[in-house]
C-alpha positions as CSV (number, residue, x, y, z in Angstrom):
1,M,26.2,-20.5,94.8
2,M,27.8,-17.1,94.6
3,P,31.2,-17.0,93.2
4,A,34.1,-16.0,95.6
5,A,34.8,-12.2,95.6
6,P,38.4,-11.5,94.0
7,V,41.3,-11.4,96.3
8,V,42.4,-8.4,94.7
9,R,40.2,-5.9,92.7
10,V,41.3,-2.8,91.0
11,R,39.2,-0.2,89.0
12,D,40.6,2.8,87.2
13,L,43.6,3.0,89.5
14,R,45.6,6.2,89.1
15,K,48.7,7.7,90.7
16,S,49.6,11.2,89.6
17,Y,52.5,13.7,90.2
18,G,51.4,16.9,89.0
19,S,50.9,16.3,85.2
20,L,52.7,12.9,85.3
21,D,50.5,9.8,85.6
22,A,52.8,7.3,87.0
23,V,49.7,4.9,86.9
24,G,47.1,5.9,84.4
25,G,43.7,4.2,85.1
26,I,44.4,0.3,85.2
27,S,41.9,-2.1,86.1
28,F,42.3,-6.0,86.9
29,E,41.3,-8.7,89.4
30,I,43.2,-11.6,91.0
31,Q,41.3,-14.6,92.1
32,E,42.0,-16.7,95.2
33,G,44.7,-19.1,94.8
34,E,45.8,-17.5,91.6
35,T,49.5,-16.6,90.6
36,F,49.2,-13.3,88.8
37,A,52.5,-11.8,87.0
38,L,52.6,-8.1,86.6
39,L,55.3,-7.5,84.0
40,G,56.7,-4.4,82.5
41,P,60.0,-2.5,82.2
42,N,61.7,-0.4,84.5
43,G,59.7,2.8,85.2
44,A,56.5,1.2,83.8
45,G,54.5,1.7,87.0
46,K,54.6,-1.8,88.6
47,S,56.2,-1.0,91.9
48,T,53.7,2.0,92.3
49,T,50.9,-0.2,91.6
50,I,52.1,-2.6,94.1
51,E,52.9,0.0,96.9
52,M,49.3,1.2,96.4
53,L,47.9,-2.4,96.7
54,E,50.0,-3.0,100.0
55,G,48.7,0.3,101.5
56,Y,52.2,2.0,101.3
57,R,51.4,4.6,99.0
58,D,48.0,6.5,98.4
59,R,46.3,6.4,95.1
60,T,45.2,9.7,93.4
61,S,41.8,8.1,92.2
62,G,40.2,4.8,91.5
63,E,38.8,1.8,93.3
64,V,41.0,-0.8,95.0
65,S,40.0,-3.8,97.4
66,V,42.6,-6.1,98.7
67,L,41.1,-9.0,100.9
68,G,38.0,-7.1,101.0
69,V,39.7,-4.1,102.3
70,D,40.7,-0.6,101.0
71,P,44.4,-0.5,101.4
72,Q,44.2,3.1,102.6
73,R,42.2,2.0,105.5
74,G,43.8,-1.3,106.2
75,G,44.9,-1.9,109.9
76,L,47.2,-4.2,111.7
77,R,44.9,-7.3,111.3
78,W,44.6,-6.8,107.6
79,K,48.4,-6.4,107.2
80,A,48.9,-9.4,109.0
81,R,47.3,-11.4,106.3
82,L,49.7,-10.1,103.6
83,G,53.2,-11.3,103.0
84,I,55.4,-8.8,101.4
85,V,58.8,-9.2,99.7
86,L,60.0,-5.8,98.7
87,Q,62.8,-5.2,96.0
88,S,65.3,-4.1,98.6
89,A,67.5,-6.6,100.4
90,A,67.3,-7.3,104.0
91,E,69.3,-4.8,106.2
92,S,72.7,-5.9,107.7
93,G,72.2,-7.1,111.3
94,N,74.0,-8.5,114.2
95,I,71.4,-11.4,114.8
96,T,71.4,-14.6,113.2
97,V,69.0,-15.8,110.4
98,T,67.2,-18.0,112.9
99,E,66.9,-15.2,115.4
100,Q,65.4,-12.8,113.0
101,L,62.8,-15.3,111.7
102,T,62.0,-16.4,115.3
103,H,61.5,-12.6,116.2
104,F,59.2,-12.2,113.1
105,A,57.2,-15.3,113.9
106,G,56.2,-13.8,117.2
107,F,54.2,-11.3,115.4
108,Y,51.8,-13.9,114.0
109,S,49.1,-16.1,115.8
110,N,49.9,-19.3,113.4
111,P,53.3,-18.9,112.0
112,R,55.1,-21.5,109.9
113,S,58.0,-23.4,111.7
114,V,61.2,-21.4,111.6
115,G,63.2,-24.5,110.6
116,E,60.8,-25.2,107.8
117,V,61.1,-21.9,106.3
118,I,64.8,-21.8,106.6
119,E,64.9,-25.1,104.7
120,A,62.3,-23.8,102.2
121,V,64.7,-20.9,101.2
122,G,67.8,-22.9,101.2
123,L,69.5,-21.3,104.2
124,Q,70.1,-24.3,106.3
125,E,73.7,-24.0,106.4
126,K,73.5,-20.4,107.3
127,A,70.8,-20.6,109.9
128,K,73.1,-19.6,112.8
129,T,75.1,-17.0,110.6
130,R,74.5,-13.2,111.4
131,I,72.7,-11.5,108.8
132,S,75.5,-8.9,108.4
133,K,77.8,-11.7,107.2
134,L,75.6,-13.2,104.4
135,S,76.0,-12.5,100.7
136,G,73.5,-10.3,98.8
137,G,71.6,-13.3,97.4
138,Q,71.6,-14.9,100.8
139,R,70.1,-11.7,102.3
140,R,67.5,-12.0,99.6
141,R,66.5,-15.4,100.7
142,V,65.8,-13.9,104.2
143,D,63.6,-11.4,102.7
144,V,61.5,-14.2,101.2
145,A,61.6,-16.1,104.5
146,L,60.4,-13.1,106.3
147,G,57.6,-12.6,103.7
148,I,56.2,-16.2,104.2
149,I,56.7,-16.8,107.9
150,G,53.2,-15.7,108.8
151,R,51.3,-18.0,106.4
152,P,49.8,-15.0,104.3
153,E,46.6,-15.2,102.3
154,L,48.1,-12.9,99.7
155,L,51.8,-12.7,99.0
156,F,53.5,-9.8,97.1
157,L,56.9,-11.0,95.5
158,D,58.5,-7.8,94.0
159,E,61.6,-9.1,91.9
160,P,61.9,-11.9,94.6
161,T,64.8,-13.8,92.9
162,T,67.3,-10.9,92.2
163,G,70.7,-12.1,93.2
164,F,69.7,-15.9,93.3
165,D,71.9,-18.3,91.3
166,P,70.1,-20.7,88.8
167,E,69.9,-23.6,91.3
168,A,68.5,-21.1,94.0
169,R,65.9,-19.8,91.5
170,H,64.6,-23.2,90.8
171,Q,64.4,-24.1,94.5
172,F,62.3,-20.8,94.9
173,W,60.2,-21.8,92.0
174,D,59.4,-25.1,94.0
175,L,58.5,-23.2,97.1
176,V,56.2,-20.9,95.2
177,R,54.4,-24.0,93.7
178,R,54.0,-25.4,97.3
179,L,52.6,-22.0,98.6
180,K,50.1,-22.1,95.6
181,M,49.1,-25.6,96.3
182,E,48.4,-24.5,99.9
183,G,46.0,-21.9,98.6
184,T,48.1,-18.9,98.8
185,T,47.3,-16.1,96.2
186,I,50.4,-14.6,94.7
187,L,51.2,-11.3,93.0
188,L,54.6,-11.5,91.4
189,T,56.7,-9.0,89.6
190,T,59.8,-10.0,87.8
191,H,62.1,-9.2,85.0
192,Y,62.8,-13.1,84.3
193,L,60.3,-13.9,81.9
194,D,60.8,-17.6,82.3
195,E,60.0,-17.3,85.9
196,A,56.7,-15.7,85.0
197,A,56.0,-18.4,82.5
198,Q,56.9,-21.1,85.1
199,L,55.0,-19.7,88.0
200,G,52.1,-17.5,86.6
201,D,48.4,-18.4,85.9
202,R,47.9,-15.1,84.1
203,A,50.0,-12.2,83.5
204,G,49.3,-8.3,83.0
205,V,51.8,-6.2,80.9
206,I,52.0,-2.6,82.1
207,N,54.0,0.1,80.1
208,E,54.1,3.8,80.7
209,G,51.7,3.6,83.6
210,R,48.9,1.7,81.4
211,L,47.8,-1.9,81.2
212,I,48.6,-2.8,77.6
213,A,47.6,-6.7,77.8
214,I,46.2,-9.2,80.2
215,G,45.3,-12.7,79.9
216,A,46.4,-16.4,80.8
217,I,50.1,-16.9,80.3
218,D,49.8,-19.0,77.3
219,E,47.3,-16.6,75.6
220,I,48.4,-13.1,76.5
221,G,49.2,-11.1,73.3
222,G,46.4,-13.0,71.4
223,S,46.5,-15.9,69.0
224,A,48.6,-14.0,66.4
225,A,51.4,-13.4,68.9
226,R,51.8,-17.2,69.1
227,V,52.3,-17.9,65.5
228,P,55.6,-19.7,64.8
229,L,58.2,-17.8,63.1
230,V,60.5,-19.3,60.2
231,R,63.8,-17.5,59.6
232,W,66.5,-18.3,57.1
233,R,68.9,-16.7,54.7
234,D,67.9,-16.7,50.9
235,G,70.2,-17.2,48.0
236,T,71.7,-13.8,48.1
237,G,72.4,-14.0,52.0
238,A,69.6,-11.8,52.8
239,R,67.8,-12.4,56.1
240,R,64.2,-13.6,55.5
241,E,61.3,-14.5,58.1
242,I,57.7,-15.4,58.0
243,R,55.2,-16.0,60.6
244,T,53.1,-19.1,59.6
245,L,50.7,-21.7,61.2
246,E,52.3,-24.5,59.0
247,P,56.0,-24.1,59.6
248,A,56.8,-27.7,58.4
249,R,55.1,-27.0,55.0
250,V,57.2,-23.7,54.7
251,V,60.4,-25.4,55.4
252,A,59.6,-28.3,53.0
253,G,58.8,-25.7,50.3
254,L,62.1,-23.7,51.1
255,V,64.2,-27.0,51.0
256,A,62.6,-27.8,47.6
257,S,62.9,-24.4,46.0
258,M,66.5,-23.9,47.1
259,D,67.5,-27.4,46.3
260,G,68.9,-28.0,49.8
261,E,68.6,-26.8,53.3
262,P,68.6,-22.9,53.7
263,A,71.5,-21.1,55.5
264,D,70.6,-20.2,59.2
265,L,67.3,-22.0,59.1
266,E,65.4,-21.6,62.3
267,V,61.6,-22.3,63.4
268,I,60.9,-20.3,66.4
269,R,57.7,-20.8,68.6
270,P,57.2,-17.5,70.4
271,S,57.7,-17.7,74.3
272,L,56.3,-15.3,76.7
273,E,59.5,-13.3,76.5
274,D,59.0,-12.8,72.7
275,V,55.4,-11.9,73.3
276,Y,56.3,-9.5,76.1
277,L,59.0,-7.8,74.1
278,D,56.7,-7.2,71.1
279,L,54.0,-5.8,73.4
280,V,56.4,-3.4,75.1
281,R,57.9,-2.2,71.9
282,G,54.5,-1.9,70.2
283,T,55.5,-4.1,67.3
284,L,53.0,-7.0,67.9
285,E,50.7,-6.0,65.2
286,N,53.4,-5.0,62.8
287,S,55.0,-8.4,62.2
288,S,55.7,-9.7,58.8
289,T,52.6,-9.9,56.4
290,E,54.5,-11.9,54.0
291,S,52.4,-15.0,52.7
292,D,53.6,-18.5,52.4
293,E,52.9,-18.3,48.6
294,D,55.2,-15.1,48.4
295,V,58.1,-17.0,50.1
296,L,57.8,-20.1,48.3
297,A,57.1,-18.5,44.8
């Protein structure tokens, strides 16, 4: 049996403005039902990449297939298979949340229930409120609701929880997990690294228009990036640290050599955010090479 074709396939994708490469030849694939997080600092090329995949921006060169179609040639039927949540908030309007969603649901052959979507994004109490009267975070929820009303096969979420309070973010995470269980493929960009870690199956890190790392959420950056870090202050008050696969042994050695617990002792297991920051700063391969023996000597 032949494996299913990827939902998104990108090969050597480039977008240039004169001599500037906003996107400089990136390649990746997203499989059906996968949640893929595209991460990177502002100006890294994330939004440009997504806009090319959505068909809103033409590429300079490279190959792109989204749901089996070149986005530059995608028609209305193809676009109806996509759900898109852009960075910008919903525009002010003199219609209610329910009216807006009912209007958009009419564009699709098999939309979700308007009431179900309103509940999913936590706007039950605002269902009859005019959009112009909503807060910025509430309008953002309307954006998300509009993106999922048509039961998309592929959902683009570009900074979807901007303006959400912590409780709303967790409610949104539950919604994304339900969509994933239904088989929806999701491409997510976010500056909240805990969000990417919670929702993503794989991640790609883009910086200065180039893909600098890609892999499973718990493997990206390689095994060296996941080595625990022990930090403490020595007898002179100087800050010391070491990466080690045996943090308990190092701590025990420090306690013995210093005749007591070292000051400001920490054992840190790198999170996705730690790995991401090291990748973006280019410091992942420049971490401490101090050995356990050096520390405990």
